[in-house]
N, C-alpha and C positions, 0 to 999 in steps of 0.2 A: 502241548507246549508247556515248558517249565518256566516258572517265574525266576527272574534274576535274583540272586542272593545279595543282600547288602554287603558292602565291602568289609565292614567290621566283622561280620559273621564269617566271611570267607577267610579273613586273616586268622581268626581264632580257630577255625576248623583246620587250618593248614599248619598250625603250630605242632612241633614234635611233642609226643606224649611225655618223653623225658628230655629235659634240657638242662644244661649246666646253669648254675645260678647266674643271674645278671640280666642285663638288658638284651632284648631281642627285637629287632625292627623287621617285621615282615616286608618283603619287597613289594607285595601287591597293594599295600596301603601305608604310605609313608607317614600319615598323621597318627597312627596308633602305636604308641610306645608302651611296652609291657615290661614289668619287672617280675622275674621269677624268684621266689624266695622260700626257703624252708621255714616253717612256722611251728612254734611250740607254745605251751602255756606253762606258767609257774603258778601253782596253787598257793597263793598267798592271801586267800580270802580271810583266813584267821591269822593275824600277824604273830600270835604266840604259838601257833602250831602249824608251821609251814615247812615245806621241804626246800632244799636249795637246788634241786635238780629239775630242770624243765622236762615236761612230758609232751608227747610220747617220746620214748627213747629213739624211735625211728620216725623223725618228723616228716609229715607230708609237705608237698610243695603247694604254694598258693600263688596264683597269678594276680598281681596287682596292676591296676591301670595307673600309669604315671600322671595322667591328666585329671584324675578325679580325687577330691579330698579323701583322706584316709577315714574320716568319720563315716563316709558313705560306703566304705569297703570293710570296716572292722566287723560288721555283723556276719559277713561271709567267713572270715577267719574264725570267729567265735563258733559258728555253726560247724565248720569243718573239724575243729578240734574237740567239739563237745565240752567246752571249758565250763567249770563250775561258777565262774564269775557272773555278776550282774553286768549286763551289756553296758549300762550307763557308767559303770565304775572302771571300765577297761582302759588300758593304755598299751602302747606298743613300744618295746624296748629292743635295741639292737644288741646282740650278744657280743659282737666284736669290740665295742667300745663303751657299752653301758649307757649310751645316750638314749633319751626318749624321743620318739617322733611326735611332731605336732599333728594332732588329728585333724585340725582345721585346715591344714595345708596339704598340698599334693606332694608326691615323691619328687616331682620335677623341681619343686621349690626347696627341697631338702637334700639336694645332691651332695652337699658337703658332708652331711652326717653319714651318708652311705659310702663315703670314700674308704676303701680297704675292706668292704664287706665281702667282695668276691674272692679275696685272697684266702688261701688255705690257712687255717688257724694252728697248724703244726700237729704232728702225730695223726694226720688224716682227719682232723676235726674240721667240720664245715660250720660256718656261722649260720645263725637263724634269727628270725624276728620273733620276739617273745611277747605273747599276750599275757598281761599281768594286771593287778589292781593298781589304780592310780596312786601315786605317792601321797597325795592329800587325803585320800580315803583311808590309807593305811595309818597315817599319822593320827587322824581322828579316831580310828578304832583303838589305837594304843592309849590315847588320852582318855577315851571313854571307859576303858576297863581298868 
């Protein structure tokens, strides 16, 4: 006799492996709202020697839970990207409008910031969520050197 699988596990296991960016609500569990996004990092750990190009050039997708604060999910993004940043110094920035996401808040609380994220950026360019060093840390590094 098999044990019943929790509904969240059922939903996550039934998600398609590749899915277009954006929101997806599995029919079997209405409370679980997921946001699929391409993620990259910008190596700006040294403000005087950084590139302007996010890495990797072929960004992986990350599944964000909309109901969990981003501070509790950023470690997963950091681990997936193998980013050189210190985890405590990280911030998330949206590539389509340059705004930073509030890590203490959930994606559900920041829907206005995500407006237009799903739209094509022109010339086939897709938007991504960029892991980078917090602005305050970069400013302190500039002042200190």
